[in-house]
C-alpha positions in Angstrom: -4.6 -19.3 1.0 -6.0 -16.2 2.7 -7.0 -12.9 1.2 -3.9 -11.2 -0.2 -5.3 -7.6 0.0 -2.8 -6.3 2.5 0.2 -7.8 0.8 -0.8 -6.5 -2.6 -1.7 -3.0 -1.2 1.7 -2.8 0.5 3.6 -4.0 -2.5 2.1 -1.2 -4.5 3.0 1.4 -1.8 -0.6 2.2 -1.0 -2.0 3.3 2.4 -5.5 2.3 3.5 -6.8 5.8 3.0 -5.4 6.0 -0.5 -6.8 2.6 -1.5 -10.2 3.7 -0.1 -10.1 6.8 -2.3 -9.1 4.9 -5.4 -11.6 2.1 -4.9 -14.6 3.9 -3.4 -14.5 1.5 -0.5 -14.6 2.7 3.1 -11.4 2.6 5.2 -13.2 0.5 7.7 -14.2 -2.1 5.1 -10.7 -2.4 3.9 -9.3 -2.7 7.4 -11.9 -5.4 8.3 -11.2 -7.3 5.1 -7.5 -7.3 5.8 -8.0 -8.4 9.4 -10.7 -11.1 8.8 -9.7 -12.1 5.3 -13.2 -11.9 3.9 -15.6 -9.4 2.5 -18.4 -9.0 0.0 -17.8 -9.7 -3.7 -18.7 -6.2 -4.6 -16.0 -4.8 -2.3 -13.5 -7.3 -3.5 -14.2 -6.4 -7.1 -13.8 -2.7 -6.4 -10.5 -3.3 -4.6 -9.2 -5.6 -7.3 -10.0 -3.1 -9.9 -8.3 -0.3 -8.0 -5.2 -2.5 -7.4 -5.1 -3.6 -11.0 -5.3 -7.3 -10.1 -7.8 -10.1 -10.7 -10.1 -11.6 -8.0 -8.0 -14.8 -8.4 -4.9 -12.8 -7.4 -6.8 -11.2 -4.5 -8.1 -14.6 -3.3 -5.5 -17.1 -4.5 -6.7 -20.7 -4.4 -4.7 -23.2 -2.3 -5.9 -25.7 -4.9 -3.7 -24.3 -7.6 -1.8 -27.1 -9.3 -3.7 -29.8 -7.5 -5.0 -32.6 -9.6 
């Protein structure tokens, strides 16, 4: 499953500029992560913290429930 950054951000009613402010991550980085579905672990951690979610929620595994 792809990065859920945009969906989580929107569900919390946050704009890209507001999330950038809360996380200390640049707007450009957030936009690129939402577009490409990837980014550095450091950026992902900052964003997950700002959104109040885990990295697992940000990057859900498509293997969940698989045996």
